[in-house]
C-alpha positions in Angstrom: -178.0 -23.0 73.5 -180.8 -20.9 72.3 -180.7 -17.6 70.7 -181.9 -15.7 73.7 -178.5 -16.9 75.3 -176.5 -16.5 72.6 -177.2 -12.9 72.4 -176.6 -12.1 76.2 -173.2 -13.7 75.4 -172.9 -11.6 72.6 -173.6 -8.5 74.6 -171.5 -9.1 77.5 -168.8 -10.1 75.5 -168.4 -6.7 73.3 -169.6 -4.1 76.5 -166.6 -5.8 78.5 -163.9 -3.9 80.1 -161.7 -3.4 80.0 -161.1 -4.8 76.5 -163.8 -7.6 74.7 -163.9 -10.9 76.9 -166.4 -13.6 78.1 -166.3 -15.7 81.2 -168.4 -18.7 81.1 -168.7 -21.4 83.7 -169.9 -25.1 82.7 -169.4 -24.4 79.1 -168.2 -27.9 78.6 -169.2 -31.0 80.9 -167.4 -31.6 84.2 -167.2 -35.5 83.7 -165.1 -34.4 80.4 -162.9 -31.8 82.0 -162.5 -34.2 84.9 -160.4 -37.0 82.5 -158.5 -33.3 80.8 -157.4 -32.8 84.1 -156.5 -36.6 84.7 -154.4 -36.4 81.8 -152.3 -34.0 83.2 -151.2 -36.4 86.1 -150.6 -38.9 83.6 -148.8 -37.1 80.5 -144.9 -38.3 80.1 -142.2 -35.9 81.5 -141.0 -35.4 77.9 -145.0 -34.1 77.1 -143.9 -30.8 78.7 -141.1 -28.0 78.5 -140.4 -25.5 81.2 -140.7 -21.8 80.6 -138.7 -19.8 83.7 -137.9 -16.5 83.6 -138.3 -13.2 85.9 -141.4 -12.7 83.7 -142.9 -16.1 84.1 -142.7 -19.4 85.3 -144.6 -22.2 84.0 -144.3 -25.6 82.1 -146.7 -26.0 79.0 -146.5 -28.4 75.8 -144.5 -27.2 72.6 -146.3 -26.7 69.4 -147.3 -29.9 67.8 -147.2 -32.4 70.7 -148.8 -35.1 71.3 -151.3 -35.2 74.0 -153.1 -37.6 76.2 -156.3 -38.9 74.8 -158.3 -36.5 76.7 -156.9 -33.1 76.0 -157.0 -34.2 72.8 -160.2 -34.4 72.3 -161.2 -31.2 74.1 -158.7 -29.5 71.4 -160.8 -31.6 68.7 -164.0 -30.0 70.0 -162.6 -26.3 69.7 -161.2 -26.9 66.7 -164.5 -28.3 65.6 -166.8 -26.4 62.8 -169.8 -26.2 65.5 -167.4 -24.3 68.0 -165.8 -21.8 65.6 -169.5 -20.7 64.8 -169.9 -20.4 68.0 -166.9 -18.5 68.5 -167.8 -16.3 65.8 -171.5 -15.1 66.5 -170.3 -14.4 70.3 -167.4 -12.3 69.0 -168.6 -10.9 65.8 -165.5 -12.0 64.1 -165.9 -14.1 61.1 -163.7 -16.5 59.6 -161.9 -17.9 62.5 -159.1 -20.5 61.8 -157.9 -22.4 64.5 -154.6 -24.1 65.1 -154.1 -27.5 65.3 -150.5 -27.3 66.0 -151.5 -25.0 69.1 -148.8 -22.6 69.2 -148.4 -21.0 72.4 -151.8 -22.7 73.9 -152.3 -26.8 75.0 -151.6 -28.1 78.4 -149.9 -25.3 81.2 -149.1 -25.8 84.8 -148.0 -23.5 87.1 -147.1 -25.0 90.3 -146.4 -22.6 93.7 -144.7 -19.6 93.6 -144.8 -19.3 89.9 -146.7 -16.7 87.9 -147.2 -14.6 84.5 -146.3 -10.9 84.2 -149.3 -8.6 82.6 -148.3 -8.7 78.9 -150.0 -8.7 75.3 -149.7 -11.9 73.1 -147.8 -12.3 70.0 -149.8 -10.5 66.9 -149.4 -13.4 64.1 -148.8 -16.8 64.2 -144.8 -17.7 63.5 -145.3 -19.9 61.0 -148.7 -19.1 59.2 -148.4 -15.8 59.9 -152.4 -15.2 60.4 -153.4 -12.7 62.7 -154.1 -13.7 66.3 -157.5 -12.9 67.0 -159.3 -14.7 69.9 -157.4 -17.2 73.1 -160.0 -19.6 74.7 -158.5 -21.0 78.4 -160.5 -23.7 80.1 -159.5 -23.5 83.9 -159.2 -27.2 86.0 -158.6 -25.7 89.1 -160.4 -27.9 91.9 -162.1 -25.9 95.1 -159.7 -22.6 93.7 -159.7 -19.8 96.3 -158.5 -16.4 95.1 -156.1 -16.5 98.2 -154.8 -19.2 96.0 -153.4 -16.6 93.6 -153.0 -16.9 89.8 -156.2 -14.6 89.5 -156.4 -13.9 85.6 -155.9 -10.1 85.8 -157.2 -7.8 82.7 -155.6 -4.5 82.3 -156.0 -1.2 80.9 -153.2 -0.6 79.4 -153.1 3.6 79.5 -152.1 4.3 82.4 -151.4 0.6 83.6 -154.1 -0.6 86.3 -156.3 -3.6 87.0 -160.0 -3.4 85.3 -160.9 -7.4 86.0 -160.0 -10.7 88.1 -161.2 -13.7 87.4 -160.5 -16.8 89.5 -159.4 -19.5 87.9 -162.0 -22.4 89.1 -162.8 -25.7 87.5 -164.8 -25.2 84.5 -164.3 -22.0 83.9 -163.8 -21.2 80.3 -162.4 -17.8 79.2 -162.7 -15.9 75.9 -160.2 -13.1 75.1 -160.3 -10.5 72.3 -156.4 -10.7 70.9 -155.4 -6.7 70.3 -152.7 -4.2 71.1 -155.2 -3.4 74.4 -155.3 -6.7 75.3 -153.1 -6.6 78.4 -153.5 -9.9 80.8 -151.8 -12.1 82.9 -151.7 -13.4 86.8 -149.0 -11.9 88.3 -150.2 -13.2 91.7 -147.8 -16.2 92.6 -149.0 -19.8 93.0 -149.9 -20.4 96.8 -147.7 -23.4 98.4 -149.1 -27.1 97.8 -151.3 -25.7 94.7 -150.8 -25.9 91.0 -152.7 -23.7 88.3 -154.0 -26.0 85.6 -155.4 -24.9 82.6 -155.8 -25.4 78.7 -155.3 -22.9 76.5 -156.3 -22.6 72.2 -155.5 -19.3 69.6 -157.7 -18.3 67.0 -156.7 -16.2 63.9 -157.5 -15.0 60.7 -156.1 -14.2 57.9 -155.9 -9.9 57.7 -158.1 -8.0 59.9 -159.6 -4.6 60.1 -157.2 -2.5 62.5 -153.8 -1.4 61.5 -151.3 -3.2 63.9 -147.7 -3.9 63.9 -145.9 -7.3 63.2 -145.1 -8.0 66.5 -143.8 -12.1 66.3 -142.3 -12.2 70.0 -144.3 -14.3 71.6 -145.3 -11.8 74.7 -145.0 -7.8 75.0 -144.6 -7.2 78.7 -146.6 -4.1 80.0 -144.4 -2.0 82.0 -146.0 -1.0 85.3 -145.3 -0.1 88.9 -144.3 -2.7 91.1 -141.5 -4.9 89.3 -138.4 -6.4 91.1 -135.0 -5.6 90.1 -134.8 -9.0 88.4 -137.8 -8.1 86.4 -137.1 -4.4 85.7 -133.7 -5.6 84.4 -135.2 -8.2 82.1 -138.4 -6.4 81.0 -134.9 -3.6 80.0 -133.4 -6.3 77.8 -136.5 -6.9 75.8 -137.2 -3.0 74.9 -133.8 -3.1 73.6 -132.7 -6.1 72.3 -133.7 -6.4 68.6 -136.5 -9.2 68.4 -134.3 -11.9 66.3 -131.9 -11.6 69.4 -134.9 -12.6 71.4 -136.8 -14.8 69.2 -132.9 -16.8 68.4 -132.3 -17.5 72.2 -135.9 -18.6 72.8 -135.3 -21.1 70.0 -132.3 -22.1 71.5 -133.7 -22.7 75.0 -136.5 -24.8 73.4 -133.8 -26.8 71.8 -132.1 -27.2 74.8 -134.6 -28.5 76.8 -136.1 -30.7 73.6 -132.6 -32.6 73.9 -132.5 -33.0 77.8 -135.6 -34.4 77.4 -134.1 -36.9 75.0 -131.0 -37.7 76.6 -133.7 -39.0 79.4 
């Protein structure tokens, strides 16, 4: 990639609305991503953990999971020095630190009817306490149309409203800044007969210039019009329950899921 191309990407990232982000098609060779997508079909059932609530429904790989070979090769590339330098050059964020455990990342798959409401990601890694600065998402969905649902929506927070929509087509990579205004999600349900697949990784720094609160929850959902009754109830519980209670419930669900998978 030439210096001119990097300068263009840097400018696009910094000026994007509603917060810094970048959408790049063809960043990774198609043949490599085809192999990554094929790994989704052959991964053992124990690879996955189901996440089901009124605010999100998907399956994903837990942190520290053994990954299929081509998926692992993709993440090895993301965690490499050349790619991290590329991220720093494009975003202006120096001293980025990868997360080989892939907390919150890894393989993600959303089946028909699934969605993920508009939210802010965790501010700090729950183990290392490093500051979450970037997320990189690559989509693996062949012949995907906007009518299939699952478009990534980027929102303003005040007032809440969608500012950008990204169709998750095969080979498209999205780089999103992580901050207190980086509201995003894919609230439109997936059409029957389709699966929305992606591979995701977060990048961190040890401290950040902005003053932020310490949000250790996996997600903070953005209140906006259009929630169902069930979603409003769940959102209300998240607002009033102490964070330690929500984290404990999440840990209990994860433990139960792992136990069931081992039993089978």
